[in-house]
C-alpha positions as CSV (number, residue, x, y, z in Angstrom):
1,M,0.0,0.0,0.0
2,E,1.1,3.6,-0.6
3,K,0.1,6.8,1.2
4,V,-1.2,9.5,-1.1
5,V,-3.1,12.8,-1.1
6,V,-5.8,13.2,-3.7
7,V,-6.0,16.5,-5.5
8,K,-7.8,18.1,-8.4
9,F,-6.6,20.9,-10.7
10,K,-8.8,23.8,-11.6
11,N,-12.4,22.6,-12.3
12,N,-11.2,19.3,-13.7
13,C,-13.0,16.3,-12.2
14,K,-10.1,13.9,-12.6
15,P,-8.3,13.1,-9.4
16,Y,-4.5,12.8,-9.1
17,F,-2.3,11.2,-6.5
18,F,0.6,13.1,-4.8
19,S,2.8,12.3,-1.9
20,A,2.1,14.4,1.2
21,G,5.8,15.2,1.4
22,G,5.6,15.3,5.2
23,L,2.7,17.8,5.2
24,T,-0.8,17.3,6.5
25,P,-3.2,19.1,4.1
26,V,-6.9,18.9,4.8
27,K,-9.8,18.5,2.4
28,G,-10.5,21.7,0.5
29,Q,-7.1,23.2,1.2
30,G,-5.0,24.7,-1.6
31,V,-1.6,23.2,-2.3
32,V,1.3,23.7,-4.6
33,V,2.4,20.5,-6.3
34,E,5.2,19.4,-8.6
35,T,4.1,18.4,-12.1
36,A,5.6,17.6,-15.4
37,R,5.2,21.3,-16.5
38,G,6.5,22.8,-13.2
39,L,4.7,24.0,-10.1
40,E,0.9,24.0,-10.2
41,Y,-1.9,24.9,-7.8
42,A,-4.4,22.3,-6.8
43,K,-7.2,21.6,-4.3
44,V,-7.1,18.7,-1.9
45,V,-10.2,16.5,-2.3
46,E,-9.1,13.7,0.0
47,P,-6.5,14.0,2.8
48,E,-3.7,11.4,3.1
49,R,-4.9,7.8,2.7
50,E,-3.6,4.5,1.6
51,V,-4.2,3.1,-1.9
52,D,-3.0,0.0,-3.7
53,E,0.5,0.4,-5.3
54,K,-0.8,-0.7,-8.7
55,D,-3.1,2.3,-8.8
56,V,-0.2,4.7,-8.4
57,V,1.8,6.0,-11.4
58,Q,5.4,6.0,-10.5
59,P,7.4,8.1,-9.7
60,L,4.9,9.7,-7.3
61,K,5.4,13.4,-7.3
62,R,5.0,15.4,-4.1
63,I,3.2,18.3,-2.6
64,V,5.7,21.1,-2.4
65,R,3.9,23.3,0.1
66,L,0.6,24.3,1.5
67,A,-0.8,27.3,-0.5
68,T,0.0,30.6,1.1
69,E,-2.0,33.8,0.8
70,R,0.4,34.9,-1.8
71,D,-0.2,31.7,-3.8
72,E,-4.0,32.2,-3.6
73,E,-3.5,35.8,-4.8
74,T,-1.4,34.5,-7.7
75,V,-4.2,32.1,-8.7
76,K,-6.8,34.9,-8.5
77,N,-4.7,37.2,-10.6
78,N,-4.1,34.6,-13.3
79,E,-7.9,34.0,-13.5
80,E,-8.5,37.7,-13.8
81,R,-6.0,37.9,-16.7
82,R,-7.7,35.1,-18.5
83,K,-10.6,37.2,-19.9
84,D,-8.4,39.8,-21.5
85,A,-6.1,37.1,-22.8
86,L,-9.0,35.3,-24.5
87,K,-10.1,38.5,-26.1
88,T,-6.6,39.4,-27.4
89,C,-6.1,35.9,-28.8
90,K,-9.4,35.9,-30.6
91,E,-8.5,39.2,-32.2
92,R,-5.2,37.9,-33.4
93,I,-6.8,34.7,-34.8
94,A,-9.2,36.9,-36.8
95,A,-6.3,39.1,-38.0
96,H,-4.4,36.0,-39.2
97,N,-7.5,34.6,-40.8
98,L,-7.1,31.2,-39.1
99,D,-9.9,28.6,-39.2
100,M,-9.8,27.7,-35.5
101,K,-12.2,28.2,-32.6
102,L,-10.6,29.4,-29.3
103,I,-12.3,27.8,-26.3
104,D,-10.1,28.4,-23.3
105,C,-6.8,29.8,-22.0
106,E,-4.8,29.2,-18.8
107,F,-1.8,31.0,-17.3
108,T,0.6,28.6,-15.6
109,F,1.0,29.0,-11.8
110,E,4.6,30.2,-12.2
111,G,3.5,32.8,-14.7
112,N,6.0,31.9,-17.4
113,K,3.6,30.4,-20.0
114,V,0.0,30.9,-21.2
115,I,-1.8,27.9,-22.8
116,F,-4.5,28.5,-25.4
117,T,-6.9,25.7,-26.2
118,F,-8.7,25.5,-29.5
119,T,-10.7,23.3,-31.8
120,A,-10.4,23.1,-35.6
121,E,-11.5,20.9,-38.5
122,G,-8.0,20.0,-39.5
123,R,-4.4,21.0,-38.8
124,V,-3.7,24.7,-38.4
125,D,-0.4,26.5,-39.2
126,F,-0.3,28.8,-36.2
127,R,3.4,29.7,-36.2
128,D,2.8,33.3,-37.1
129,L,0.1,33.5,-34.4
130,V,2.4,32.2,-31.7
131,R,5.1,34.8,-32.6
132,D,2.4,37.5,-32.5
133,L,1.1,36.4,-29.1
134,A,4.6,36.0,-27.7
135,G,5.2,39.7,-28.6
136,V,2.0,40.7,-26.8
137,F,2.3,38.6,-23.6
138,R,6.1,38.5,-23.3
139,M,6.1,34.9,-22.2
140,R,6.1,31.4,-23.7
141,I,3.0,30.6,-25.7
142,E,1.4,27.1,-26.2
143,L,-1.5,26.4,-28.5
144,K,-3.2,23.1,-27.8
145,Q,-5.7,21.6,-30.2
146,V,-8.5,19.4,-28.7
147,G,-11.4,17.4,-30.0
148,I,-15.1,18.3,-29.8
149,R,-15.7,16.1,-26.7
150,D,-12.9,17.9,-24.9
151,E,-14.5,21.2,-25.9
152,T,-17.7,20.2,-24.2
153,R,-15.8,19.1,-21.1
154,I,-14.0,22.4,-20.9
155,L,-17.0,24.7,-21.5
156,G,-19.5,22.5,-19.7
157,G,-23.3,22.9,-20.1
158,I,-26.6,21.3,-19.3
159,A,-27.1,17.9,-20.9
160,P,-30.5,16.6,-22.3
161,C,-31.3,15.0,-18.9
162,G,-31.3,18.5,-17.3
163,R,-28.1,17.9,-15.3
164,E,-24.5,19.1,-15.9
165,C,-22.7,17.2,-18.6
166,C,-21.1,14.1,-17.1
167,C,-17.7,14.9,-18.8
168,A,-17.6,18.3,-17.1
169,G,-19.0,17.4,-13.7
170,C,-18.3,13.9,-12.6
171,M,-16.5,11.8,-15.1
172,P,-12.7,11.5,-14.8
173,D,-12.2,10.0,-18.2
174,F,-14.3,9.7,-21.4
175,K,-16.3,6.5,-21.6
176,K,-16.2,4.4,-24.8
177,T,-19.7,4.2,-26.2
178,S,-21.4,2.5,-29.2
179,I,-24.8,2.2,-30.9
180,K,-25.0,-1.3,-29.5
181,M,-25.3,0.2,-26.0
182,A,-28.3,2.2,-27.0
183,K,-29.9,-0.9,-28.5
184,N,-29.2,-2.9,-25.4
185,Q,-31.1,-0.3,-23.3
186,G,-34.0,-0.1,-25.7
187,L,-33.4,3.5,-26.5
188,S,-34.5,5.3,-29.7
189,L,-31.7,5.3,-32.3
190,N,-32.6,8.9,-33.2
191,P,-29.3,10.8,-33.1
192,G,-31.0,13.7,-31.4
193,K,-32.1,11.5,-28.5
194,I,-28.8,9.7,-27.8
195,S,-26.3,12.4,-28.6
196,G,-24.8,14.8,-26.1
197,L,-24.0,18.5,-26.5
198,C,-20.8,17.5,-28.4
199,G,-22.8,15.7,-31.0
200,R,-21.3,12.4,-30.1
201,L,-23.0,9.5,-28.3
202,M,-23.8,10.3,-24.7
203,C,-21.1,9.1,-22.3
204,C,-23.8,8.0,-19.8
205,L,-24.8,5.1,-22.2
206,A,-21.8,3.2,-20.8
207,Y,-23.0,3.5,-17.1
208,E,-25.7,0.8,-17.2
209,N,-24.7,-1.1,-20.3
210,E,-23.2,-4.0,-18.4
211,F,-26.5,-4.5,-16.5
212,Y,-28.7,-4.3,-19.6
213,A,-26.4,-6.6,-21.6
214,S,-26.6,-9.2,-18.8
215,E,-30.4,-8.9,-18.3
216,N,-31.1,-9.1,-22.0
217,K,-29.4,-12.5,-22.1
218,K,-32.2,-13.7,-19.9
219,L,-35.0,-12.4,-22.2
220,P,-36.3,-13.8,-25.4
221,K,-35.5,-12.2,-28.8
222,I,-38.0,-9.7,-30.2
223,G,-39.9,-11.4,-33.0
224,S,-39.3,-14.9,-31.7
225,T,-42.1,-17.4,-30.8
226,V,-42.1,-18.5,-27.2
227,S,-44.3,-20.6,-24.9
228,S,-46.1,-18.9,-22.0
229,P,-48.6,-20.0,-19.3
230,E,-51.3,-18.8,-21.7
231,G,-50.0,-20.5,-24.8
232,K,-47.6,-19.6,-27.6
233,G,-47.0,-16.0,-28.5
234,I,-44.7,-13.7,-30.4
235,V,-42.4,-11.4,-28.5
236,V,-43.2,-7.8,-29.4
237,S,-41.1,-6.0,-26.7
238,V,-39.0,-6.7,-23.6
239,N,-38.4,-4.8,-20.3
240,A,-34.9,-5.5,-18.9
241,L,-35.6,-3.5,-15.7
242,K,-38.6,-5.6,-14.9
243,G,-37.3,-8.8,-16.4
244,E,-40.5,-9.1,-18.5
245,A,-41.4,-9.8,-22.1
246,R,-44.7,-8.7,-23.9
247,L,-46.2,-11.3,-26.1
248,K,-48.8,-11.1,-28.8
249,I,-51.1,-14.2,-28.4
250,E,-53.8,-15.2,-30.9
251,R,-56.9,-16.3,-29.0
252,D,-60.4,-17.1,-30.1
253,G,-60.0,-15.4,-33.4
254,G,-58.5,-12.3,-31.8
255,V,-55.2,-11.0,-30.5
256,V,-54.3,-10.2,-26.9
257,F,-51.1,-8.7,-25.5
258,R,-49.7,-10.0,-22.2
259,D,-46.6,-9.3,-20.1
260,F,-44.8,-12.3,-18.6
261,P,-41.8,-12.7,-16.3
262,A,-38.9,-14.1,-18.3
263,D,-38.6,-17.1,-15.9
264,S,-42.2,-18.1,-16.8
265,L,-41.4,-18.4,-20.5
266,R,-39.9,-21.2,-22.5
267,F,-37.4,-20.3,-25.2
268,R,-33.9,-21.1,-26.3
269,R,-31.8,-19.0,-24.0
270,D,-28.6,-19.6,-26.0
271,Q,-30.1,-17.4,-28.7
272,N,-29.2,-14.4,-26.6
273,E,-25.5,-15.1,-25.8
274,N,-24.4,-12.0,-27.7
275,G,-26.8,-9.7,-25.7
276,G,-28.4,-6.8,-27.6
277,K,-31.9,-5.3,-27.3
278,G,-34.3,-8.2,-26.6
279,G,-31.6,-10.7,-27.6
280,S,-30.8,-9.0,-30.9
281,N,-27.5,-10.0,-32.2
282,D,-26.8,-6.8,-34.2
283,D,-23.4,-5.4,-33.3
284,E,-24.0,-1.8,-34.4
């Protein structure tokens, strides 16, 4: 086991492990830590605790010091400079007629570099822009291109569910999603219904996919004929949460629809080994 302090940078929801370095920081306290790009300011989200060594990326960097009033003032000043820096960079981008969208900027804690984050359809030759910005800010300039999902994570927003976007509020890393996950959960395949603000499949599709994939294996395939306590019928829909299937049963010259628990039906359970909505074997 290894003792670590858990911190987060800025508004990023991804936690990082650092060695306490002989200090005793408390939850919510600001600290200055050593990172690959120099000293950075972070907030403690969990005081010192033990974690499995396999969960720690070595070498474990340390907390340099507890944040002082001067450190807090530096962070505040950097944030105040951010608005003007964004405005200046947007003006320079327009002047150089570059096809790029500026979404964020950050001054490093030590004040020797400013990092501009942008999105673009393809590669952008921004060498002249960097020289221009270096002349304005008199410090090192870094331009970082990110994808559309990263843009949503940085800018945030309200998702279709009415809550803050998962990527911006509670998800340390992006989840791998697929159309099959939407099928497993019986969702409409309308892109507008299963896409997030970024236009990609919603990350939350991955949250319950394992449950649905498992439960769907216990249910008959939609369109198949199964035996029920009221006779044979055709499966028209399934409900993985209730573990039920709705059957269409022909009776006395008419048709009735009935819901039955999966364990009361007789069908070939090996037909659903690949999961999918109602036992569908479609991959995508």
